[in-house]
Structure formats: C-alpha cells, structure tokens
C-alpha positions as CSV (number, residue, x, y, z in Angstrom):
1,M,-10.4,-25.7,-43.8
2,S,-13.6,-26.8,-45.6
3,I,-16.9,-27.1,-43.7
4,D,-19.6,-29.7,-44.4
5,H,-22.7,-27.5,-44.3
6,E,-25.1,-30.5,-44.5
7,N,-23.7,-32.6,-41.7
8,H,-22.3,-30.2,-39.2
9,D,-23.9,-30.2,-35.7
10,L,-25.9,-27.2,-34.6
11,V,-24.5,-25.5,-31.5
12,S,-26.1,-23.1,-29.1
13,R,-24.9,-19.5,-28.8
14,R,-23.5,-20.3,-25.4
15,E,-21.5,-23.3,-26.7
16,M,-20.2,-21.2,-29.6
17,L,-19.0,-18.5,-27.2
18,L,-17.4,-21.1,-24.9
19,K,-15.6,-22.8,-27.7
20,S,-14.4,-19.6,-29.3
21,G,-12.7,-18.5,-26.1
22,G,-15.5,-16.1,-24.9
23,G,-16.2,-18.0,-21.7
24,F,-15.9,-16.7,-18.1
25,G,-12.2,-16.1,-17.2
26,A,-10.9,-17.2,-20.6
27,L,-9.2,-14.0,-21.4
28,A,-6.4,-14.7,-19.0
29,L,-5.7,-18.0,-20.7
30,A,-6.0,-16.5,-24.2
31,G,-3.6,-13.7,-23.2
32,L,-1.1,-16.1,-21.9
33,L,-1.1,-18.4,-24.9
34,Q,-1.3,-16.0,-27.8
35,N,-3.0,-12.6,-27.6
36,D,-3.0,-12.2,-31.4
37,V,-5.0,-15.4,-31.8
38,A,-7.6,-14.2,-29.3
39,K,-8.0,-10.9,-31.2
40,A,-8.4,-12.8,-34.5
41,A,-11.1,-14.9,-33.0
42,G,-13.1,-11.9,-32.0
43,Q,-12.2,-11.8,-28.3
44,T,-13.7,-8.6,-27.0
45,E,-13.6,-9.1,-23.2
46,K,-11.0,-6.9,-21.6
47,D,-8.7,-8.0,-18.7
48,P,-9.8,-5.9,-15.7
49,L,-6.1,-5.4,-14.8
50,S,-5.1,-4.1,-18.2
51,G,-3.5,-0.6,-18.3
52,K,-6.1,2.2,-18.3
53,L,-5.8,5.9,-19.0
54,S,-5.8,8.3,-16.1
55,H,-8.2,11.2,-15.8
56,Y,-5.4,13.7,-16.4
57,P,-1.6,13.5,-16.6
58,G,-0.3,12.4,-13.2
59,K,3.3,12.3,-12.0
60,A,3.2,9.1,-10.1
61,K,2.9,5.7,-11.9
62,S,3.3,3.6,-8.8
63,V,2.9,3.8,-5.0
64,I,5.1,2.3,-2.2
65,F,3.2,2.7,1.1
66,L,5.5,2.3,4.1
67,F,3.1,1.4,6.9
68,M,4.4,1.7,10.5
69,D,2.1,-0.7,12.2
70,G,1.1,0.4,15.7
71,G,1.3,4.2,15.4
72,P,4.6,6.0,15.6
73,S,4.9,9.1,17.7
74,H,4.9,12.3,15.6
75,L,5.9,14.2,18.8
76,D,9.3,12.4,18.8
77,T,10.0,12.3,15.1
78,F,8.7,15.0,12.8
79,D,6.6,17.5,14.9
80,P,8.6,19.2,17.6
81,K,6.6,20.9,20.4
82,P,8.6,23.0,22.9
83,D,5.5,23.4,25.1
84,L,5.8,19.7,26.0
85,E,8.9,20.7,27.9
86,K,7.3,23.8,29.4
87,L,4.2,21.9,30.7
88,A,6.0,18.6,31.6
89,G,4.4,16.9,34.6
90,K,1.2,19.0,34.4
91,P,-2.3,17.9,33.3
92,I,-3.3,18.9,29.8
93,P,-5.0,22.4,30.0
94,E,-8.8,22.5,30.0
95,S,-8.6,24.7,26.9
96,F,-7.9,21.6,24.9
97,G,-11.3,20.3,25.6
98,R,-12.4,16.9,26.7
99,V,-9.7,14.3,26.1
100,I,-10.6,10.8,25.0
101,T,-7.9,8.2,24.6
102,A,-7.9,4.5,23.9
103,M,-6.7,3.6,27.4
104,G,-8.4,6.4,29.3
105,E,-5.2,8.2,30.2
106,F,-6.8,11.6,30.0
107,D,-5.6,12.7,33.5
108,S,-2.0,11.7,33.0
109,P,0.6,14.4,33.0
110,I,2.2,15.8,29.9
111,M,5.4,14.0,29.0
112,P,8.3,15.9,27.3
113,T,10.3,14.3,24.5
114,Q,13.9,13.2,25.1
115,R,14.8,13.7,21.5
116,K,17.3,16.3,20.1
117,W,16.0,18.2,17.1
118,K,17.8,19.8,14.1
119,Q,16.7,21.4,10.9
120,H,17.7,19.5,7.7
121,G,18.0,20.2,4.0
122,E,17.5,23.4,2.1
123,G,13.9,23.6,3.4
124,G,15.0,23.4,7.0
125,L,12.7,20.5,8.0
126,W,12.8,19.7,11.7
127,I,13.6,16.0,12.2
128,S,14.6,14.3,15.5
129,D,17.8,12.3,16.1
130,W,15.8,9.1,16.0
131,L,15.9,9.4,12.1
132,P,19.4,10.5,11.1
133,H,19.3,8.7,7.7
134,T,15.9,9.9,6.7
135,A,17.0,13.4,7.7
136,K,19.6,13.3,4.9
137,M,16.7,13.0,2.4
138,A,14.7,15.9,4.0
139,D,14.4,17.8,0.7
140,E,12.5,15.0,-0.8
141,L,9.9,14.9,2.0
142,A,6.5,16.6,2.1
143,V,5.8,16.3,5.8
144,I,2.1,16.5,6.6
145,R,1.7,17.3,10.3
146,S,-2.1,17.7,10.4
147,C,-3.5,14.2,9.7
148,W,-6.4,12.8,11.7
149,T,-8.6,9.8,11.7
150,N,-11.6,8.3,13.4
151,G,-10.0,5.0,14.5
152,I,-9.0,5.2,18.1
153,N,-7.9,1.5,18.3
154,H,-5.6,-0.5,16.1
155,S,-8.2,-2.5,14.3
156,G,-10.3,0.4,13.3
157,G,-7.4,2.7,12.7
158,I,-5.5,0.3,10.4
159,C,-8.7,-0.6,8.6
160,Q,-9.6,3.1,8.0
161,M,-6.1,4.0,6.8
162,N,-6.3,1.2,4.3
163,T,-9.9,1.3,3.2
164,G,-11.3,4.6,4.4
165,T,-13.6,3.2,7.0
166,Q,-13.2,1.6,10.4
167,F,-15.3,-1.4,9.5
168,A,-14.7,-4.3,7.1
169,G,-16.3,-4.5,3.7
170,R,-14.8,-1.7,1.6
171,P,-12.0,-1.9,-1.0
172,S,-8.5,-1.1,0.1
173,L,-6.5,1.9,-1.4
174,G,-4.4,-0.5,-3.4
175,S,-7.5,-2.0,-4.9
176,W,-8.9,1.4,-5.9
177,V,-5.6,2.3,-7.5
178,T,-5.4,-1.0,-9.5
179,Y,-9.1,-0.7,-10.4
180,G,-8.4,2.9,-11.7
181,L,-5.1,2.3,-13.6
182,G,-4.6,-1.4,-14.0
183,T,-1.1,-2.7,-14.2
184,E,1.9,-2.2,-16.5
185,N,3.2,-5.8,-16.2
186,E,0.8,-8.7,-16.9
187,N,3.4,-11.2,-15.6
188,L,3.4,-9.9,-12.0
189,P,0.7,-9.0,-9.5
190,A,-0.6,-5.4,-9.8
191,F,-0.9,-5.0,-6.0
192,V,1.7,-6.6,-3.6
193,V,1.8,-6.6,0.2
194,M,4.8,-7.4,2.4
195,Q,5.0,-7.9,6.1
196,E,8.2,-7.7,8.1
197,G,9.1,-9.7,11.1
198,S,7.2,-12.6,12.6
199,G,4.0,-10.7,13.5
200,R,0.8,-10.4,11.6
201,V,-1.0,-7.1,10.8
202,I,-4.3,-6.8,12.7
203,N,-7.3,-7.5,10.4
204,G,-5.1,-9.5,8.0
205,A,-6.3,-9.6,4.5
206,R,-9.1,-7.1,5.2
207,N,-6.4,-4.4,4.9
208,W,-5.6,-5.3,1.3
209,G,-8.9,-6.8,0.3
210,S,-11.1,-5.7,-2.6
211,G,-14.3,-5.4,-0.6
212,F,-17.3,-5.2,-2.9
213,M,-15.1,-5.0,-6.0
214,P,-14.2,-8.1,-8.0
215,A,-11.6,-10.2,-6.1
216,V,-9.1,-9.7,-8.9
217,Y,-8.2,-6.3,-7.4
218,Q,-7.1,-7.6,-4.0
219,G,-3.5,-7.5,-2.9
220,T,-1.1,-10.5,-3.3
221,T,1.0,-11.2,-0.2
222,M,4.6,-12.1,-0.4
223,Q,6.0,-14.9,1.7
224,R,8.6,-14.2,4.3
225,E,10.3,-17.5,3.9
226,G,10.9,-19.7,0.9
227,P,9.7,-18.6,-2.6
228,A,8.5,-15.0,-2.6
229,F,5.1,-16.0,-3.9
230,S,3.1,-19.2,-3.3
231,N,3.4,-21.8,-6.1
232,L,6.2,-19.8,-7.7
233,V,8.5,-22.8,-8.2
234,P,7.0,-25.5,-10.4
235,P,7.3,-29.2,-9.4
236,R,10.6,-30.6,-10.7
237,N,8.9,-33.7,-12.1
238,V,6.4,-31.8,-14.1
239,A,7.4,-30.4,-17.6
240,T,6.1,-27.1,-18.7
241,T,4.1,-28.6,-21.6
242,Q,2.4,-31.0,-19.1
243,Q,1.6,-28.2,-16.7
244,R,0.2,-26.2,-19.6
245,K,-2.1,-29.1,-20.6
246,E,-3.3,-29.4,-17.0
247,L,-4.1,-25.7,-16.8
248,D,-5.9,-25.8,-20.1
249,F,-8.1,-28.7,-18.8
250,L,-8.6,-27.0,-15.5
251,S,-9.7,-23.8,-17.3
252,Q,-12.3,-25.8,-19.3
253,L,-13.7,-27.2,-16.1
254,N,-13.7,-23.8,-14.4
255,Q,-15.5,-22.2,-17.3
256,R,-18.3,-24.8,-17.3
257,H,-18.6,-24.3,-13.5
258,A,-18.7,-20.6,-13.9
259,E,-21.5,-20.5,-16.5
260,S,-24.2,-20.6,-13.9
261,R,-22.2,-18.4,-11.4
262,L,-21.4,-15.3,-13.4
263,D,-21.5,-13.1,-10.3
264,N,-18.8,-15.1,-8.4
265,T,-15.8,-12.8,-8.6
266,D,-13.8,-15.1,-6.3
267,L,-14.0,-17.8,-8.9
268,D,-13.0,-15.5,-11.7
269,A,-10.1,-14.2,-9.6
270,R,-9.0,-17.8,-8.9
271,I,-9.0,-18.7,-12.6
272,R,-6.9,-15.7,-13.4
273,S,-4.6,-16.4,-10.5
274,F,-3.8,-19.8,-12.0
275,E,-2.7,-18.2,-15.2
276,L,-0.8,-15.4,-13.4
277,A,1.0,-18.0,-11.3
278,F,2.0,-19.8,-14.5
279,K,3.4,-16.6,-16.0
280,M,5.2,-15.7,-12.8
281,Q,7.1,-19.0,-12.8
282,S,8.9,-17.6,-15.8
283,H,9.1,-13.9,-15.0
284,A,8.9,-13.5,-11.2
285,P,12.1,-15.4,-10.2
286,E,14.2,-12.8,-11.9
287,A,12.1,-9.9,-10.4
288,V,12.6,-11.1,-6.9
289,D,16.1,-12.3,-7.1
290,L,18.0,-9.8,-4.9
291,S,21.3,-11.6,-5.6
292,K,21.4,-9.6,-8.8
293,E,21.8,-6.4,-6.8
294,S,25.3,-5.2,-6.1
295,A,26.8,-5.4,-2.6
296,E,26.7,-1.6,-2.6
297,T,23.0,-1.5,-3.3
298,Q,22.3,-4.1,-0.7
299,A,24.3,-2.1,1.9
300,L,22.3,1.0,1.0
301,Y,19.2,-0.8,2.2
302,G,20.9,-2.1,5.3
303,M,20.9,-5.7,4.3
304,N,24.3,-6.3,5.8
305,D,23.0,-5.4,9.3
306,K,20.8,-7.8,11.2
307,K,18.5,-5.1,12.7
308,T,17.8,-3.5,9.3
309,E,18.1,-6.6,7.0
310,A,14.4,-7.7,7.1
311,Y,12.8,-4.3,6.2
312,G,15.7,-3.5,3.9
313,R,15.1,-6.7,1.9
314,N,11.4,-5.8,1.5
315,L,12.1,-2.2,0.4
316,L,14.7,-3.4,-2.1
317,M,12.1,-5.9,-3.4
318,A,9.6,-3.0,-3.6
319,R,11.9,-1.0,-5.8
320,R,12.5,-4.0,-8.1
321,L,8.7,-4.5,-8.4
322,V,7.7,-0.9,-9.2
323,E,10.7,-0.8,-11.6
324,R,8.9,-3.6,-13.5
325,G,5.5,-2.0,-13.6
326,V,3.8,-3.2,-10.4
327,R,1.3,-0.5,-9.5
328,F,1.0,-0.6,-5.7
329,V,3.3,-2.1,-3.1
330,Q,2.6,-1.9,0.6
331,C,5.4,-2.6,3.1
332,Y,4.4,-3.0,6.7
333,H,7.0,-2.4,9.4
334,G,6.5,-3.8,12.8
335,A,3.7,-6.1,11.8
336,G,1.7,-6.9,14.9
337,S,1.5,-3.3,16.2
338,K,5.1,-3.3,17.4
339,W,5.2,0.6,17.2
340,D,2.5,0.6,19.9
341,A,4.5,2.3,22.7
342,H,2.1,2.4,25.7
343,S,5.2,2.1,27.9
344,N,8.9,2.6,27.5
345,I,8.6,4.7,24.3
346,E,12.4,5.3,24.5
347,G,13.2,1.6,24.2
348,N,10.4,0.9,21.8
349,H,10.9,3.7,19.3
350,T,14.7,3.4,19.5
351,K,14.4,-0.1,18.3
352,M,11.7,0.5,15.7
353,C,13.3,3.6,14.2
354,G,16.7,1.8,14.1
355,G,15.2,-1.0,12.0
356,M,13.3,1.3,9.6
357,D,15.3,4.5,9.2
358,L,18.3,3.3,7.1
359,P,16.2,1.1,4.7
360,V,13.7,3.9,4.1
361,A,16.4,6.5,3.4
362,G,18.1,3.9,1.1
363,L,14.9,3.4,-0.8
364,L,14.5,7.1,-1.5
365,K,18.1,7.5,-2.5
366,D,18.0,4.4,-4.7
367,L,14.8,5.5,-6.5
368,K,16.2,9.0,-7.0
369,Q,19.5,7.9,-8.5
370,R,17.7,5.5,-10.8
371,G,15.4,8.2,-12.0
372,L,12.4,6.4,-10.5
373,L,11.5,8.8,-7.7
374,E,9.7,11.3,-9.9
375,Q,7.2,8.5,-11.0
376,T,7.0,6.6,-7.7
377,L,5.0,8.1,-4.8
378,V,6.4,6.9,-1.4
379,V,4.0,7.3,1.5
380,W,5.1,6.9,5.1
381,G,2.9,6.7,8.2
382,G,0.9,4.6,10.6
383,E,-2.8,4.3,11.7
384,F,-2.5,7.3,14.1
385,G,0.0,9.1,16.3
386,R,0.7,9.3,20.1
387,T,-0.6,11.5,22.8
388,P,1.3,14.4,24.5
389,M,0.3,12.9,27.9
390,S,2.2,10.0,29.4
391,E,0.9,6.5,29.9
392,K,2.4,4.2,32.5
393,G,4.9,6.9,33.2
394,N,7.1,6.6,30.2
395,G,4.8,5.7,27.2
396,R,2.2,7.4,25.0
397,D,-1.4,6.5,24.2
398,H,-3.1,6.4,20.8
399,N,-3.8,9.8,19.3
400,P,-6.1,9.8,16.2
401,T,-6.8,13.6,16.4
402,G,-3.5,14.8,15.2
403,F,-0.4,13.0,13.7
404,T,2.2,13.1,10.9
405,M,2.6,11.3,7.6
406,W,4.9,12.2,4.8
407,M,5.1,11.7,1.0
408,A,8.0,11.8,-1.3
409,G,8.5,11.7,-5.1
410,G,5.5,11.2,-7.4
411,G,4.9,14.9,-7.9
412,V,5.1,16.3,-4.4
413,N,6.9,19.4,-3.4
414,G,9.5,18.2,-0.9
415,G,11.5,19.9,1.7
416,Q,8.5,21.4,3.4
417,A,6.1,20.8,6.3
418,Y,2.3,21.2,5.6
419,G,-0.4,21.7,8.2
420,T,0.0,22.1,11.9
421,T,-1.2,20.6,15.2
422,D,-1.8,22.6,18.4
423,A,0.9,23.6,20.8
424,L,1.0,20.2,22.3
425,G,0.6,18.1,19.1
426,F,-2.8,16.8,20.3
427,H,-5.2,18.1,17.6
428,A,-4.7,18.9,14.0
429,V,-5.7,22.6,13.6
430,E,-4.5,24.0,10.3
431,D,-5.0,22.3,6.9
432,R,-6.5,19.3,8.6
433,L,-6.2,16.2,6.4
434,H,-8.6,13.3,7.2
435,V,-7.8,9.8,5.9
436,H,-10.3,10.5,3.1
437,D,-8.2,13.6,2.1
438,I,-5.0,11.6,2.2
439,H,-6.5,8.9,-0.1
440,S,-7.8,11.6,-2.5
441,T,-4.4,13.3,-2.6
442,I,-2.6,10.0,-3.4
443,L,-5.1,9.4,-6.3
444,H,-4.6,13.0,-7.5
445,L,-0.9,12.5,-7.7
446,M,-1.5,9.5,-9.9
447,G,-3.7,11.4,-12.3
448,L,-7.0,10.1,-10.8
449,D,-9.9,12.3,-9.8
450,H,-11.3,10.8,-6.7
451,K,-14.8,12.2,-7.6
452,K,-14.7,10.4,-11.0
453,L,-13.2,7.1,-9.9
454,V,-16.5,5.3,-9.3
455,Y,-17.5,1.7,-8.9
456,M,-21.2,0.9,-9.1
457,H,-22.3,-1.3,-6.2
458,K,-25.9,-2.3,-5.8
459,G,-27.0,0.7,-7.8
460,R,-25.0,3.1,-5.8
461,P,-21.9,5.0,-7.1
462,E,-19.1,4.2,-4.6
463,R,-15.9,6.3,-4.2
464,I,-12.8,5.7,-2.1
465,D,-13.5,8.8,0.0
466,Q,-17.3,8.1,0.5
467,N,-17.9,11.6,-1.0
468,E,-16.0,13.3,1.9
469,G,-12.4,13.8,0.7
470,H,-10.5,16.6,-0.9
471,A,-7.2,16.3,-2.7
472,Y,-4.6,18.4,-0.9
473,R,-3.1,20.1,-4.0
474,E,-0.8,22.4,-2.0
475,I,1.8,19.6,-1.8
476,A,1.6,18.7,-5.5
477,S,3.6,20.1,-8.4
478,I,0.8,19.2,-10.8
C-alpha cells in the first residue's frame, strides 16, 4: 500500500497507539481475532492472565478447594479424642485456660462423639463412620489436624480462610494464584466459583474478589440453573459476524472512555469479560456439557442420587475445568452455613456428610485414574471447627483455635496425619498452622514462593500472608 506523504493527516501519539491496537483493553480483542496480526503490529501489552513461570518447579498446576460452609466438626470426622468420652458431662478443665466461644457456651459440659472410628489405608488414618467413601481414599489424604484461625464468627472466618484477613478489602486466594500463574486456557475463566444448594455464602463476592488487585483476577461464579455462565448462549437471531461487529464497535467506545480512566481496573475487566464471553460461547458449552460423561462416571460422583447429585455435579464440573487448564476452582458445600451445627449435630452432620462424602471420594478417584491428581491440589475444609463442649445439649459451638483440613494430590505426602490438637481437640498444639501458613503451603505446592509473590499497592509490597505465613513443607514431596 502506497502512502501520500504530502497529503496524509498528522496524528497524535495517542491516536496512533489507539488505532494500532495499543489502547486500553485492546489486547483481549486482538488476541481473540488474530494474535499474529497483533504481534506484527508491534503489540507489546501482555494479557494479565497469560501463563507465567513459577518460582520453582511445583507439582500442582490447579487447585480445587472444597469449602464446607459453616464449619464441620473435626472431633466427629478426622480427629478422634477418647478423652471426650472420659470427661463427658463435665466442664472443661481449668488447665485449658479461658474459653471464648461465639455463643458464650464456655460453661457447657463436654460432649462425647457418637461416631465409630476405624483406621484406613496403609497409613492407618483414623476416619469416622460419617465418611465411609472418603475413607477409601485415605492414602491420598494429608490430614492437617492443627489448623487455627482468628475468625470466631462465620463472616470473619470465611473471609479469612479465603483472603487471609477477617475484614474485606484483600484479594482472595484464587486471585493470588491466578495473579501468580495466569491461566492455561484463554477461552475459559482462570478462577471459577460454584455454590451448591439454594443458599448463598456469607460475604458473597468478597470471598472470591480481587481486593486491591485489578478486577481481572476476581472469580467467575457459575450459575446453578440454566447456562453454566451468564451470557453463554448467544441470541438466536444474532449471527456470529453481527455479534463480532457489535463487540468491535463497543470495544472502540470503551477504549475512548478508558483513555482518561487508566486506573479503572473494573472497566478493563469488563472489556476483557466481553471478549472472554464471546470466546466461551464457542468453547465453554463443550467444557460444561456433563452429558458427554459416561453413566459410570456420573454415578462415581453420585449424580444418580438426589442427596448427592448437586455437589456431585459441581465436582464433576470442577474436574472438567481443571482438565482444560482452569487454574483455581472453588466448590462450596452447604452454602449459607449449613454445616453450622449449634444443635442436633447428629442430624445436621449426618445429612451434610451424606451429601458430600461420595462426590468428594469420586472426585479423588476420578482425578487419580485419569492421571490428573498429581497435578491437581484438592483442599478440603471449612472456616473453623467445632468445640468439645456441647451447645443446646446436642450441638457444638464454633472453634477457631483448633480444627482439621486435608489436602490431596498436587505433591502432598498422603496417608498421614500432621499436627495435633490437645486431648479434647480444643487448641492446636503441635505444628500449628494458621490460615496464613495454609495459604503459603498451597502456593508452595504450586511452585510459588509466598515471600516472592508480591503485588505493589500504594507503594507497599503486599503478600498473601501479610508477612506472617510459613509454607508447611513437611507434607510436600517437593
């Protein structure tokens, strides 16, 4: 193409950058249309979600976080305490110090568990009869019995387990992971959140928000009814070429609007979300189509049983997503704090374990037989545990000072229990892991050094652990 050097109009540097595709948010559009053309045009801006190198070789490439909303009882699942039976009906001994609980049940008598316990797997892990299916996968589990947190209520506890602090404003764990590693599939969200049942997790989007990071790192929620993601199905009366033209025009308007708002990360995230949604209309339907799974696989997740179908569906979806390169998937069980057994723990936990146990075991088995477990870190736990004292006669109060979580796959040494609580399961006493340590350990297994994963905010180097965490390398095979 020839250029008339005498008659061409002069343009400003800003106009030149805009027209050549260097404007705010244009990378997502260029990447969608033709990446090679963008490179040829001198496009140097990098997609913030593009894949990044880890600090060192990690075993885990993806995380599936199974969040038990409301706080499951460690004393009735993974941490047997014979002294509960010995001291049943008596007040907690003074040697345990001052007891502070959410509901003030510090004078209540100690309540024994009604569970039956057995050792499972080659490692001999103690697991209660509430979890018969998970018990079959015992040799994959690294059970951490010495977790603790600061959040004594649900709002603060859930927020801290997700973001490292009890208060709103910091990025979630999923945001830190996607910030550090990016995604391996540009046609799907990097960070996906699923809620089970009709309830809503306390704090809502705060739990998977990006805080002071750019909004592009926040989680994308899947819908429980209809299309898996919003706007996934294009209008029937709109052709793809017409929709492409509309998006191109909208992108131009957004770029002009963004020129004077370069610090508006929400706008940048919205521009990118339009383009991601367009890509997903072609790629996501296949990724979330569970009809492609065999009847045997669906039964493995409990999708043929009404009580396990909902969570089983989410976990099967999670496997399909990490299989396609999604970096972080969070699957809430009992959304709306349904694990919160202040009374009738027998009825509550029988129902909750019954709806979760088979799907979780199915996920572990499915990942393993597909060769995905070694590169997928599965994390199980809630915002805190339950007290050894009774509440309302047959329930247990919140216990943030000692509780259990477990990890599987992704480089952990399974079949073992790590850390301990005291004789009544009230306080973590050996190898105590605060939430900051848990987060640092997850990053370590993914090849990220929590001390080096830094985001500069208002001149301050911010880290996920607020400079307080330590990676618990004892459970890792790296």
